[in-house]
VOPAGU-2260 file (C-alpha; in pm, 1 decimal, decimal comma):
REM VOPAGU-2260
SITE   aa  ch    i         X         Y         Z
SITE  MET   A    0   16603,7  -14088,0   -2482,5
SITE  LYS   A    1   16887,1  -13859,9   -2668,4
SITE  THR   A    2   16927,0  -13918,8   -3052,3
SITE  MET   A    3   17300,4  -13964,6   -3175,2
SITE  SER   A    4   17337,6  -13638,6   -3317,7
SITE  GLU   A    5   17209,7  -13469,3   -2972,3
SITE  GLU   A    6   17488,5  -13688,9   -2787,3
SITE  MET   A    7   17719,3  -13599,0   -3032,5
SITE  LEU   A    8   17661,9  -13234,9   -2959,3
SITE  MET   A    9   17665,4  -13280,6   -2553,3
SITE  PRO   A   10   17964,7  -13013,2   -2423,5
SITE  ARG   A   11   18278,0  -13216,8   -2345,9
SITE  PRO   A   12   18540,9  -13138,9   -2105,5
SITE  VAL   A   13   18901,0  -13030,9   -2226,5
SITE  ARG   A   14   19063,5  -13349,1   -2118,3
SITE  ASP   A   15   18850,9  -13555,0   -2343,6
SITE  SER   A   16   19059,8  -13396,9   -2649,4
SITE  GLN   A   17   19397,3  -13412,2   -2465,7
SITE  SER   A   18   19640,0  -13625,1   -2690,2
SITE  GLU   A   19   19989,8  -13642,7   -2679,2
SITE  MET   A   20   20239,8  -13795,2   -2923,6
SITE  ALA   A   21   20635,4  -13900,0   -2921,4
SITE  GLU   A   22   20867,2  -13876,6   -3217,8
SITE  LEU   A   23   21232,1  -14002,2   -3216,9
SITE  VAL   A   24   21421,1  -13753,8   -3462,8
SITE  LEU   A   25   21625,4  -13977,5   -3694,0
SITE  PRO   A   26   21865,9  -13883,2   -3966,1
SITE  ASN   A   27   21590,6  -13829,7   -4237,2
SITE  ASP   A   28   21415,7  -13585,0   -4027,9
SITE  ALA   A   29   21729,7  -13348,6   -3999,3
SITE  ASN   A   30   21928,1  -13087,5   -4202,4
SITE  PRO   A   31   22299,3  -13094,8   -4280,8
SITE  LEU   A   32   22367,1  -12976,7   -3939,8
SITE  ALA   A   33   22168,5  -13236,6   -3787,2
SITE  ALA   A   34   21894,2  -13042,9   -3663,8
SITE  LEU   A   35   21544,7  -13121,3   -3703,6
SITE  LEU   A   36   21389,9  -12978,7   -3985,3
SITE  GLY   A   37   21129,9  -12698,6   -3947,1
SITE  GLY   A   38   20884,9  -12862,9   -4211,1
SITE  ARG   A   39   20898,5  -13195,4   -4041,2
SITE  LEU   A   40   20805,6  -13013,3   -3700,8
SITE  MET   A   41   20514,3  -12841,7   -3850,4
SITE  HIS   A   42   20385,7  -13184,6   -3996,7
SITE  TRP   A   43   20416,1  -13297,2   -3634,2
SITE  ILE   A   44   20231,6  -13017,2   -3486,8
SITE  ASP   A   45   19956,2  -13055,3   -3749,6
SITE  LEU   A   46   19920,1  -13432,7   -3661,6
SITE  ALA   A   47   19897,5  -13361,4   -3285,5
SITE  GLY   A   48   19671,9  -13089,4   -3321,4
SITE  ALA   A   49   19431,6  -13333,3   -3560,1
SITE  MET   A   50   19438,1  -13589,3   -3300,2
SITE  ALA   A   51   19268,8  -13369,8   -3055,6
SITE  ALA   A   52   19046,6  -13220,3   -3298,6
SITE  HIS   A   53   18927,7  -13573,8   -3390,6
SITE  ARG   A   54   18891,9  -13671,4   -3042,9
SITE  HIS   A   55   18678,0  -13365,7   -2930,6
SITE  SER   A   56   18477,1  -13382,9   -3246,2
SITE  ARG   A   57   18449,2  -13754,6   -3304,7
SITE  SER   A   58   18450,0  -13675,7   -3674,1
SITE  TYR   A   59   18701,0  -13592,5   -3947,7
SITE  ALA   A   60   18857,5  -13254,2   -3883,7
SITE  VAL   A   61   19071,4  -13044,1   -4158,2
SITE  THR   A   62   19312,8  -12777,7   -4083,3
SITE  ALA   A   63   19192,5  -12422,7   -4154,8
SITE  SER   A   64   19474,0  -12247,9   -4014,1
SITE  VAL   A   65   19805,4  -12234,0   -3851,2
SITE  ASP   A   66   19888,0  -11919,8   -3609,8
SITE  HIS   A   67   20289,5  -11839,8   -3637,5
SITE  ILE   A   68   20553,4  -12082,1   -3512,8
SITE  ASP   A   69   20860,2  -11968,7   -3319,2
SITE  PHE   A   70   21137,3  -12249,0   -3308,9
SITE  LEU   A   71   21304,8  -12149,8   -2942,6
SITE  VAL   A   72   21589,2  -12442,8   -2928,8
SITE  PRO   A   73   21745,6  -12661,4   -3191,5
SITE  VAL   A   74   21630,8  -13011,5   -3155,8
SITE  ARG   A   75   21890,3  -13302,2   -3292,5
SITE  VAL   A   76   21917,8  -13606,1   -3439,1
SITE  GLY   A   77   21855,7  -13863,0   -3148,0
SITE  ASP   A   78   21626,2  -13656,0   -2946,5
SITE  LEU   A   79   21300,4  -13716,1   -2837,3
SITE  VAL   A   80   21007,4  -13481,0   -2954,1
SITE  ILE   A   81   20705,9  -13473,1   -2730,2
SITE  LEU   A   82   20405,7  -13308,6   -2861,2
SITE  LYS   A   83   20091,3  -13203,8   -2645,5
SITE  SER   A   84   19762,8  -13101,8   -2779,4
SITE  SER   A   85   19404,0  -13016,0   -2672,0
SITE  VAL   A   86   19107,1  -12848,4   -2796,3
SITE  ASN   A   87   19131,0  -12465,5   -2642,1
SITE  ARG   A   88   18779,6  -12343,7   -2807,9
SITE  VAL   A   89   18509,6  -12413,0   -3033,5
SITE  PHE   A   90   18318,5  -12204,1   -3257,1
SITE  GLN   A   91   18048,9  -12371,0   -3416,2
SITE  THR   A   92   18204,0  -12624,1   -3668,0
SITE  SER   A   93   18584,8  -12519,0   -3585,1
SITE  MET   A   94   18793,3  -12567,8   -3287,8
SITE  GLU   A   95   19120,2  -12380,9   -3189,0
SITE  VAL   A   96   19362,9  -12639,6   -3071,9
SITE  GLY   A   97   19697,8  -12553,0   -2888,4
SITE  VAL   A   98   20007,6  -12761,8   -2953,8
SITE  LYS   A   99   20299,1  -12749,7   -2728,7
SITE  VAL   A  100   20619,0  -12902,5   -2825,5
SITE  PHE   A  101   20916,1  -13048,2   -2606,5
SITE  VAL   A  102   21230,6  -13207,7   -2673,2
SITE  GLU   A  103   21376,4  -13450,3   -2421,5
SITE  ASN   A  104   21728,4  -13570,3   -2402,0
SITE  TYR   A  105   21683,0  -13897,7   -2248,1
SITE  ILE   A  106   22049,3  -13978,6   -2213,5
SITE  ALA   A  107   22082,7  -13652,5   -2000,2
SITE  ASP   A  108   21727,5  -13670,9   -1848,1
SITE  THR   A  109   21654,0  -13313,5   -1970,2
SITE  ALA   A  110   21336,9  -13161,6   -2115,2
SITE  GLN   A  111   21293,6  -12810,9   -2298,4
SITE  HIS   A  112   21032,7  -12626,9   -2456,0
SITE  VAL   A  113   21066,7  -12623,5   -2816,1
SITE  ALA   A  114   20755,6  -12433,2   -2990,2
SITE  SER   A  115   20381,2  -12385,2   -2943,1
SITE  ALA   A  116   20128,1  -12335,0   -3215,8
SITE  HIS   A  117   19735,5  -12266,9   -3230,7
SITE  LEU   A  118   19555,4  -12440,4   -3507,0
SITE  THR   A  119   19209,7  -12391,0   -3639,4
SITE  PHE   A  120   19074,0  -12730,1   -3748,9
SITE  VAL   A  121   18705,9  -12759,3   -3925,9
SITE  ALA   A  122   18487,6  -13065,3   -3848,0
SITE  VAL   A  123   18346,9  -13237,6   -4159,5
SITE  ASP   A  124   18172,9  -13539,9   -4256,1
SITE  ALA   A  125   18290,8  -13795,9   -4534,8
SITE  GLN   A  126   18171,0  -13545,7   -4815,5
SITE  GLY   A  127   18345,5  -13234,4   -4696,4
SITE  ASN   A  128   18032,5  -13087,2   -4549,6
SITE  ARG   A  129   18106,0  -12878,4   -4230,3
SITE  LEU   A  130   17971,9  -13036,8   -3895,1
SITE  LYS   A  131   17848,2  -12872,9   -3589,5
SITE  VAL   A  132   18103,6  -12941,7   -3297,1
SITE  ALA   A  133   18001,9  -12987,2   -2920,0
SITE  PRO   A  134   18120,7  -12698,5   -2681,4
SITE  VAL   A  135   18424,0  -12749,3   -2493,1
SITE  ILE   A  136   18434,6  -12712,1   -2110,5
SITE  PRO   A  137   18738,1  -12574,5   -1955,2
SITE  GLU   A  138   18794,2  -12740,8   -1596,5
SITE  THR   A  139   19097,3  -12555,0   -1485,9
SITE  GLU   A  140   19226,1  -12197,2   -1453,7
SITE  GLU   A  141   19505,1  -12252,9   -1724,9
SITE  GLN   A  142   19227,0  -12425,6   -1943,2
SITE  GLN   A  143   19004,3  -12115,5   -1922,6
SITE  ARG   A  144   19263,0  -11875,9   -1992,5
SITE  ARG   A  145   19344,9  -12057,3   -2298,7
SITE  TYR   A  146   18956,7  -12059,4   -2406,9
SITE  ASP   A  147   18950,1  -11691,6   -2329,1
SITE  ASP   A  148   19283,8  -11607,3   -2522,6
SITE  ALA   A  149   19146,6  -11857,0   -2810,2
SITE  GLY   A  150   18838,4  -11607,1   -2837,3
SITE  ARG   A  151   19057,3  -11305,7   -2887,4
SITE  ARG   A  152   19282,6  -11480,3   -3137,6
SITE  ARG   A  153   19003,3  -11558,7   -3329,3
SITE  GLU   A  154   18893,3  -11214,1   -3377,3
SITE  ILE   A  155   19241,4  -11109,8   -3489,4
SITE  ARG   A  156   19227,8  -11380,8   -3744,9
SITE  ARG   A  157   18905,6  -11269,6   -3863,1
SITE  ALA   A  158   19019,0  -10891,1   -3893,2
SITE  GLU   A  159   19330,7  -11007,8   -4070,5
SITE  LEU   A  160   19127,9  -11214,2   -4330,4
SITE  GLU   A  161   18891,3  -10916,4   -4382,6
SITE  ARG   A  162   19196,0  -10711,7   -4433,8
SITE  ARG   A  163   19322,4  -10932,2   -4695,2
SITE  ARG   A  164   18997,2  -10968,8   -4868,6
SITE  LYS   A  165   18985,2  -10596,4   -4897,6
SITE  ALA   A  166   19337,7  -10568,5   -5020,3
SITE  ARG   A  167   19279,0  -10831,8   -5326,1
SITE  ARG   A  168   18983,7  -10600,8   -5472,7
């Protein structure tokens, strides 16, 4: 019989972490030109990423980093924003989560890619101590590509962190 901690560390497929959220852009979310504020979109991206991290780790998860975000098309008041997220890869206590954002104009029945981001979350307990996370199992070619790419991005993030540490000395 498996203990609770052994069961928590059993590998899980990417699909178990897949999350989707929708937000309607209201005037309070927009700038004077009636376009969605970038900061509001970043907030939603963080929430969508956290949902996937929580689902996979089955624990609290805190944001450790966000890779750059390019805003590809404007999002207007009245548009429906769809955010899709899933865990790309797990590294001991951290997870890279991918978030892809779309805007749907439900009147015109159109959808466009707005932005994508990669976030790193760390699993923690109620006291903030790091927790080991179960490995993720990619099941499709696309999931395997994202898994492999996450390893390369991690090396880039680590090299940049080391460069900044040396620059502070």
